C-alpha positions in Angstrom: 171.0 188.3 147.8 172.5 187.2 144.5 173.4 183.6 143.5 177.1 184.5 143.7 176.7 186.0 147.3 174.8 182.9 148.3 177.4 180.6 146.9 180.2 182.4 148.7 178.6 181.8 152.0 178.0 178.1 151.1 181.5 177.3 149.9 183.7 175.4 152.4 187.1 177.0 152.6 190.2 174.9 152.0 191.5 175.8 155.5 188.3 174.4 157.1 188.3 171.2 155.1 192.0 170.5 155.3 191.6 167.1 153.6 189.1 165.5 151.2 187.4 163.5 154.0 187.4 166.7 156.1 185.5 168.4 153.2 182.9 165.6 153.4 182.6 165.9 157.2 182.1 169.6 157.0 179.4 169.3 154.4 177.6 166.7 156.5 177.8 169.1 159.5 176.5 172.1 157.5 173.6 170.4 155.6 172.9 166.9 157.0 169.3 166.6 155.6 170.0 168.1 152.2 170.0 165.8 149.2 173.6 164.8 148.3 173.2 162.2 145.6 170.4 160.8 143.3 170.8 157.4 141.7 168.6 155.1 139.7 167.8 151.8 141.5 167.4 149.2 138.7 165.6 146.7 141.0 163.0 149.3 142.3 162.9 151.0 138.9 163.0 154.5 140.4 165.4 157.2 141.4 166.6 157.1 145.0 167.8 160.2 147.0 170.6 160.0 149.6 171.0 162.8 152.2 174.4 163.8 153.4 173.6 162.3 156.8 172.6 159.0 155.1 175.9 159.0 153.2 177.8 159.5 156.4 176.1 156.5 158.0 176.9 154.3 155.0 180.5 155.5 154.8 181.0 154.4 158.4 180.0 150.9 157.5 182.3 150.8 154.5 185.1 152.1 156.7 184.5 149.3 159.3 184.7 146.8 156.5 188.0 148.3 155.2 189.4 148.3 158.7 189.0 144.5 158.8 191.3 144.0 155.8 194.7 144.6 157.5 195.4 147.7 155.6 197.6 150.5 156.9 197.7 154.2 156.0 199.4 154.7 152.6 198.2 151.4 151.2 196.5 151.6 147.8 193.0 150.5 147.1 191.3 150.6 143.7 187.8 151.1 142.4 186.4 150.0 139.0 182.8 151.0 138.9 180.3 153.3 137.2 179.5 156.6 138.8 177.2 155.9 141.8 176.9 156.8 145.5 178.8 153.6 146.4 181.8 155.0 144.5 181.8 158.0 146.9 181.2 155.8 149.9 184.2 153.7 149.1 186.5 156.6 148.4 185.5 158.6 151.5 185.8 155.6 153.7 189.3 154.8 152.3 190.7 158.3 152.5 189.4 158.6 156.1 191.7 155.7 157.0 194.6 157.3 155.2 194.4 154.9 152.3 195.3 156.0 148.7 192.5 155.6 146.1 193.4 154.3 142.6 190.4 154.8 140.2 190.2 152.6 137.1 188.1 153.0 134.0 185.3 150.5 133.8 185.8 150.0 130.1 189.6 149.7 130.2 191.3 146.7 128.8 192.2 144.0 131.4 195.9 144.2 130.5 196.0 148.0 131.0 193.9 147.9 134.2 196.1 145.1 135.5 199.2 147.1 134.9 197.7 150.0 137.0 196.9 147.6 139.8 200.3 146.0 139.7 202.2 149.2 139.3 200.4 150.9 142.2 200.6 147.9 144.4 196.9 148.0 145.1 195.8 145.6 147.9 192.1 145.8 147.4 189.8 146.2 144.4 186.2 147.1 144.3 184.4 146.1 141.1 180.8 146.6 140.1 180.2 143.2 138.5 181.9 139.8 138.7 182.4 139.8 134.9 184.8 142.7 135.4 187.0 140.6 137.6 186.7 137.7 135.3 188.2 139.7 132.4 191.5 139.7 134.4 191.7 135.9 134.2 194.6 135.8 131.8 196.6 138.4 133.7 195.9 137.4 137.3 199.5 136.3 137.9 200.3 140.1 137.8 197.9 140.7 140.7 199.4 138.7 143.5 199.4 141.7 145.8 195.6 142.0 145.6 194.3 140.5 148.9 190.6 141.3 148.4 188.2 141.7 145.5 184.8 143.1 146.5 182.0 142.7 144.0 179.1 145.2 144.4 176.3 143.2 142.5 177.2 139.7 143.7 175.1 137.8 146.2 176.6 136.0 149.1 175.7 132.6 147.6 177.3 133.5 144.3 180.4 134.7 146.1 181.1 131.2 147.3 181.2 129.9 143.8 184.3 131.6 142.3 187.6 129.6 142.7 189.3 132.7 144.0 188.9 133.0 147.8 189.8 136.7 147.7 186.4 137.4 146.0 183.6 138.5 148.3 180.1 140.0 147.8 179.7 143.6 149.0 176.4 142.6 150.8 178.4 140.1 152.9 181.5 142.2 153.3 179.7 145.3 154.8 178.8 144.9 158.5 175.3 145.5 159.8 176.6 148.0 162.3 179.4 150.4 161.9 182.1 151.2 164.4 183.1 154.8 165.1 184.2 156.7 162.0 187.8 157.4 161.7 189.3 160.4 160.0 193.0 160.6 159.0 193.4 164.3 159.8 196.7 163.8 158.1 198.9 166.3 156.4 196.9 168.1 153.7 199.9 167.6 151.4 199.8 163.8 151.9 199.1 161.6 148.9 195.3 161.1 148.4 195.0 159.4 145.1 197.0 158.0 142.2 195.3 158.6 138.8 196.7 156.8 135.8 196.7 158.9 132.7 195.0 157.2 129.8 197.9 158.2 127.6 197.8 158.2 123.8 201.1 156.4 123.6 203.0 154.0 125.9 202.2 152.8 129.4 200.1 155.1 131.6 201.8 157.1 134.3 200.5 157.3 137.8 199.8 160.9 138.7 200.1 161.5 142.5 197.7 164.1 143.8 197.5 165.3 147.4 194.5 166.4 149.3 195.7 170.0 149.0 196.2 169.7 145.2 192.6 168.8 144.7 191.0 170.9 147.4 192.7 174.1 146.2 191.7 173.3 142.6 188.1 172.7 143.6 187.9 175.9 145.6 189.4 178.0 142.8 187.0 176.4 140.3 184.1 177.3 142.6 185.2 180.9 142.4 184.9 180.7 138.6 181.6 178.9 138.2 178.6 179.9 140.4 177.5 176.7 142.1 174.8 176.9 144.8 173.0 174.5 147.2 170.0 174.8 144.8 172.0 173.4 141.9 171.6 169.9 140.5 174.3 168.3 138.4 174.0 165.3 136.1 177.2 163.3 136.3 178.0 161.1 133.4 181.8 161.5 132.7 183.6 158.7 134.6 184.8 159.6 138.1 188.1 158.0 137.1 188.5 161.1 134.9 190.1 163.9 136.9 187.9 166.5 135.3 184.7 164.8 136.6 186.2 164.0 139.9 187.1 167.6 140.7 184.5 169.6 138.8 181.6 167.1 139.1 182.2 165.6 142.6 184.4 167.8 144.9 183.1 171.2 143.7 179.5 170.3 144.3 180.4 168.9 147.7 182.2 172.1 148.5 179.2 174.1 147.5 176.4 171.8 148.8 174.9 171.0 145.4 173.1 167.8 144.5 174.6 165.3 142.1 172.5 162.9 140.0 174.2 159.9 138.4 173.2 159.2 134.8 172.3 155.6 134.0 174.5 155.5 130.9 175.6 157.6 127.9 173.0 155.8 125.8 170.3 157.0 128.2 171.7 160.4 128.7 169.0 162.2 126.6 166.2 160.6 128.7 168.0 161.3 131.9 168.4 165.0 130.9 164.7 165.3 130.6 164.1 163.4 133.9 166.7 165.0 136.1 166.6 168.5 134.5 170.0 169.6 135.7 171.1 173.2 136.2 174.8 172.5 135.6 176.5 170.1 133.2 180.2 169.1 133.1 181.1 167.4 129.8 183.8 166.8 127.2 183.5 168.2 123.6 182.4 164.8 122.1 179.0 165.1 123.8 178.4 168.5 122.3 179.6 167.3 119.0 177.1 164.5 119.0 174.2 166.8 119.9 175.4 169.2 117.1 175.6 166.3 114.6 172.0 165.4 115.5 170.8 169.0 115.0 172.6 169.1 111.6 171.0 165.9 110.5 167.5 167.0 111.4 168.0 170.3 109.7 169.3 168.8 106.5 166.4 166.4 106.4 163.8 169.2 107.1 162.5 172.1 105.1 164.9 174.8 103.9 162.9 177.4 105.8 163.6 175.7 109.2 167.3 175.7 108.4 167.3 179.4 107.6 165.3 180.2 110.7 167.8 178.1 112.8 170.8 179.9 111.3 169.2 183.3 111.7 168.5 182.5 115.4 172.1 181.5 116.0 173.4 184.6 114.3 171.2 186.9 116.3 171.8 185.0 119.6 175.6 185.0 119.1 175.5 188.7 118.2 173.6 189.4 121.5 176.2 187.4 123.3 179.1 189.4 121.8 177.3 192.6 122.7 176.8 191.4 126.3 180.5 190.5 126.5 181.4 194.1 125.3 182.9 192.9 122.1 180.1 193.8 119.6 177.6 196.6 118.9 173.9 196.5 119.6 171.8 195.5 116.5 168.1 196.1 115.9 167.8 192.4 115.2 168.3 191.8 118.9 164.8 192.9 119.5 163.6 189.7 117.7 165.3 187.5 120.3 162.3 186.8 122.4 160.5 185.4 119.4 163.5 183.5 118.1 164.0 182.1 121.6 160.5 180.8 121.6 160.6 179.4 118.1 164.1 177.9 118.0 166.4 178.2 121.1 163.9 177.1 123.7 163.2 173.8 121.8 166.9 172.9 122.1 167.1 173.9 125.8 164.0 171.9 126.6 165.7 168.8 125.1 168.5 169.3 127.6 166.0 169.5 130.5 165.1 173.2 130.2 166.9 174.4 133.3 170.6 174.5 132.3 172.3 177.7 133.5 176.0 176.8 133.1 177.8 174.2 131.0 181.4 173.4 131.3 183.5 171.8 128.6 187.0 170.4 129.1 189.2 167.4 128.5 189.9 168.4 124.9 189.4 171.4 122.6 185.8 172.4 121.7 185.4 173.6 118.1 184.6 177.4 118.0 181.9 176.6 115.5 180.1 174.3 118.0 180.6 176.8 120.8 179.0 179.5 118.5 175.9 177.3 117.8 175.2 176.5 121.5 176.0 180.0 122.8 173.9 181.5 120.0 171.0 179.4 121.2 171.4 180.6 124.8 173.5 177.8 126.3 176.5 179.4 128.1 179.3 176.9 127.4 182.4 177.8 129.4 185.5 176.1 128.0 188.3 175.4 130.3 191.7 173.7 130.1 193.7 171.4 132.3 195.4 168.1 132.7 195.5 165.3 135.2 198.8 166.5 136.5 197.2 169.8 137.6 194.3 168.4 139.5 193.1 169.2 136.6 191.9 172.8 136.0 194.4 175.4 134.9 192.2 178.0 133.3 188.6 178.6 132.4 186.3 181.2 130.8 183.8 183.1 133.0 180.2 184.0 132.3 181.1 187.7 132.1 184.4 187.0 130.3 183.8 184.3 127.8 185.9 184.2 124.7 185.0 180.8 123.1 188.2 180.6 121.0 190.3 180.7 124.2 190.3 178.6 127.3 190.1 181.7 129.5 192.5 183.1 132.0 194.1 181.0 134.8 192.1 180.2 137.8 192.9 181.9 141.1 196.2 180.8 142.6 197.6 179.4 139.3 200.5 181.0 137.4 201.2 180.5 133.7 203.9 181.6 131.3 205.3 180.6 128.0 208.5 178.6 127.8 210.6 177.4 124.9 208.7 176.9 121.6 205.8 178.8 123.3 205.1 175.8 125.5 202.6 176.6 128.3 204.2 176.3 131.7 202.1 176.2 134.9 202.9 176.6 138.6 200.5 176.5 141.6 199.1 174.5 144.5 197.3 172.2 142.0 200.5 170.8 140.4 200.9 167.1 141.2 203.4 165.6 143.7 204.9 163.7 140.8 204.5 160.4 139.0 204.3 157.3 141.1 207.6 155.4 141.1 208.8 157.4 138.1 211.2 160.2 139.3 212.7 160.4 135.8 209.4 161.2 134.2 208.6 163.7 137.0 211.9 165.6 136.5 211.2 165.7 132.7 207.9 167.6 133.2 208.5 169.7 136.4 211.4 172.1 136.8 213.3 172.6 140.0 211.4 175.8 140.7 208.0 174.1 140.3 207.0 175.0 136.7 205.2 172.1 135.0 205.5 171.9 131.2 202.1 171.0 129.8 203.4 170.1 126.4 200.8 172.3 124.8 201.7 175.3 122.6 199.8 178.5 123.6 199.5 182.2 123.3 198.5 184.6 126.2 196.7 187.8 125.3 197.0 191.1 127.2 194.0 190.2 129.4 195.7 187.0 130.4 193.5 184.7 128.4 195.1 181.5 127.1 194.6 180.1 123.7 195.9 176.7 122.9 197.4 176.7 119.4 198.8 173.1 119.2 200.6 170.3 121.0 204.3 169.9 120.8 204.1 166.1 120.4 201.1 166.1 118.1 202.5 168.6 115.6 203.0 167.1 112.1 206.2 168.2 110.5 206.0 167.4 106.7 209.1 166.7 104.6 208.8 170.2 103.3 209.3 171.6 106.8 205.7 172.8 107.3 204.3 172.4 110.9 200.7 171.4 111.0 198.6 170.9 114.2 196.3 168.1 113.1 193.7 168.6 115.9 192.5 171.9 114.4 191.9 170.3 111.0 190.2 167.2 112.5 187.8 169.4 114.5 187.0 171.3 111.3 186.3 168.1 109.4 184.1 166.7 112.2 181.7 169.6 111.8 180.2 167.7 109.0 178.0 165.0 110.6 179.0 162.6 107.8 182.2 162.1 109.6 182.4 160.0 112.8 186.2 160.0 113.3 189.2 161.4 111.5 193.0 161.4 111.9 195.2 163.6 109.8 198.6 162.1 109.0 201.7 163.1 107.1 204.7 163.2 109.5 207.8 163.2 107.3 205.8 163.0 104.1 205.5 165.6 101.3 201.8 166.0 101.8 198.9 165.4 104.2 196.4 162.6 104.1 193.7 161.3 106.5 192.3 158.1 107.9 188.5 158.5 108.0 185.6 156.7 109.7 182.2 157.8 108.4 179.0 158.0 110.4 176.1 155.8 109.4 174.6 158.7 107.6 178.0 159.4 105.9 178.3 155.8 104.6 174.7 156.0 103.2 175.2 159.4 101.6 178.5 158.4 99.9 177.0 155.1 98.7 174.0 157.0 97.3 176.2 159.4 95.4 178.4 156.6 94.1 175.3 154.5 93.3 176.6 151.5 95.1 175.4 149.5 98.1 176.0 151.1 101.5 178.5 148.5 102.6 181.4 150.1 104.6 183.9 147.4 103.7 183.2 147.6 100.0 183.1 151.4 100.0 186.5 151.6 101.7 187.9 150.0 98.5 185.9 152.2 96.1 188.0 154.9 94.5 185.0 157.0 93.6 183.9 156.9 97.3 187.4 158.1 98.4 187.3 160.9 95.9 183.9 162.0 97.1 185.0 161.9 100.8 188.1 164.0 99.9 185.9 166.6 98.3 183.8 166.7 101.5 186.9 167.2 103.6 188.2 169.9 101.3 185.0 171.9 101.8 185.5 171.7 105.6 189.1 172.8 105.6 189.0 175.4 102.9 189.9 178.2 105.4 193.2 176.5 106.3 196.5 177.6 104.7 197.4 175.9 101.4 200.1 173.7 102.9 197.3 172.1 105.1 195.6 170.7 102.1 194.8 167.0 102.1 195.6 164.9 99.1 194.6 161.4 100.0 192.1 159.6 102.2 191.7 156.0 103.4 188.2 155.0 104.5 188.3 152.8 107.6 185.2 150.4 107.8 185.2 149.9 111.6 184.9 152.7 114.1 187.7 153.4 116.6 186.7 152.5 120.2 188.1 152.0 123.6 187.6 148.2 123.2 189.7 148.0 120.1 192.3 150.1 121.7 192.2 153.0 119.2 190.7 155.4 121.8 191.7 156.3 125.3 188.9 156.0 127.9 188.4 159.8 127.5 187.7 159.2 123.8 191.0 160.7 122.5 192.7 159.2 119.5 195.6 156.9 120.3 197.6 158.2 117.4 200.5 155.8 117.7 198.2 152.8 118.0 196.1 153.9 115.0 199.3 154.4 112.9 200.5 151.0 113.9 197.2 149.3 113.2 196.8 150.8 109.7 200.5 151.0 108.7 199.9 148.9 105.6 197.0 151.0 104.5 199.0 154.2 105.1 201.9 152.9 103.0 199.5 152.0 100.3 197.9 155.4 100.7 201.2 157.1 100.0 202.1 154.7 97.2 199.2 156.1 95.3 199.9 159.3 93.5 197.3 162.1 93.6 196.8 163.7 90.3 199.4 166.4 89.8 201.1 165.5 93.1 204.5 163.7 93.4 206.2 162.8 96.6 
């Protein structure tokens, strides 16, 4: 029996599950003693396993506690916690009672999280630490509707100290014994969750997803990626992110796989070696960081090692193209077993040594980075989606993987091109709408159900989608040239000297860039300019700016002439979620960055590049 056949027998059909809590119940019925989740216990200093049956027992206690809070079906309850089994317990208990779950990012600003709580009308909030609730101190007047705040790591004695009587410790809130579990058995099309889009501009919008939206998307995804009951996933993207929630939570549940929760992004490398996952769900930034580490090590090592590495990638990628039916067989392919042992296996071992499939979504993955990893034997499958589509729209397959594309649509989803080649999507995964925002809903979904993604795309004869730009992110220069900045930024970031970059030039006669260098980048530029590696001083150094511009020019030399950069501004401090320059999914908040550095940008364009006049 093949893995695919085994998976097909293990997958729980949408019709059987009906709802998200129905999916969980069916998984418990099918494999009660199988390991569902693995989590690190800080107190015991060891990894703890939870079976499906144990999860069901715990969820019954959580449900009993929720039932005591005077909540009625349709009420909203929020969770602000790292990924852990308790996140799942809370959610499953809530949706079993017909409650609507509102996930929040743990690192979100208090003002933004408070807006989501207030806008959704959440009545209960689960937080991991008391300090998370304390960050709301200045905006608590907006949270009058919250009747209960449950703190996971608080002791009962400590819970009596806060001045807010709504705060309770989880240990005291959960009963010793559970009453009989309840299951909503509601309409599959009923609202299950409100997910607030992080948004690169403006206030976040609450995306309303039904049980059916998510279940159909998870089931279609399970037909694309072979997930079996023998698989082990390492979960590190936040469960408040729709990609992780569907692909890294519901799909494994549907297929009976085990999920291990990483301790943190900082400990990810160690956790990969300990957990040794077979499947990884990630965003491009993780692969970019791994790639930057590889480049740094190669640049610092002997020239022979770099040549061997590049040769291994070339041969490996050539084998991949041949296997995909796009390239011819080459005699060099016979060397792969040796190259695998000398080069590729070393990388795979650092990722745990057992990875069979790797998914990338949330943003575009550079074709160059795809080529490196695929060439070394790591089958990265790039997909595409958005929160409003639950989220997966399309994905590459192992036997049909074109890294420059995001693959054909998943089963049950229709796509077509609209005005200005905007990608339009229709299917059971399309959201119910935006919470309390019918105007925004009408602006994105047509009367006949087509959702406008806002992304510009092309669709080839095989139905594969290639994202070529974003309508809102296109830079239109004063000369009328239309430039998609994301492509240029991805090319520049291939050089590990760059940590972050944003191309600008809307309404200007030429393009420029705001640049944050990596630690290595600052050191290299300082050495070449023969000055101290102080980022604040280097940002004001003309020679340093010229050197960085040369480095950028090397990275974008394949772009058309009108995409040339003429000026750069070096930014001393990195852009983070905390300083509001990044969304929680690590996307640039372009409008915020433009506003923050408006004086620098004006100064940038006040300078005249040699031979260039505005």
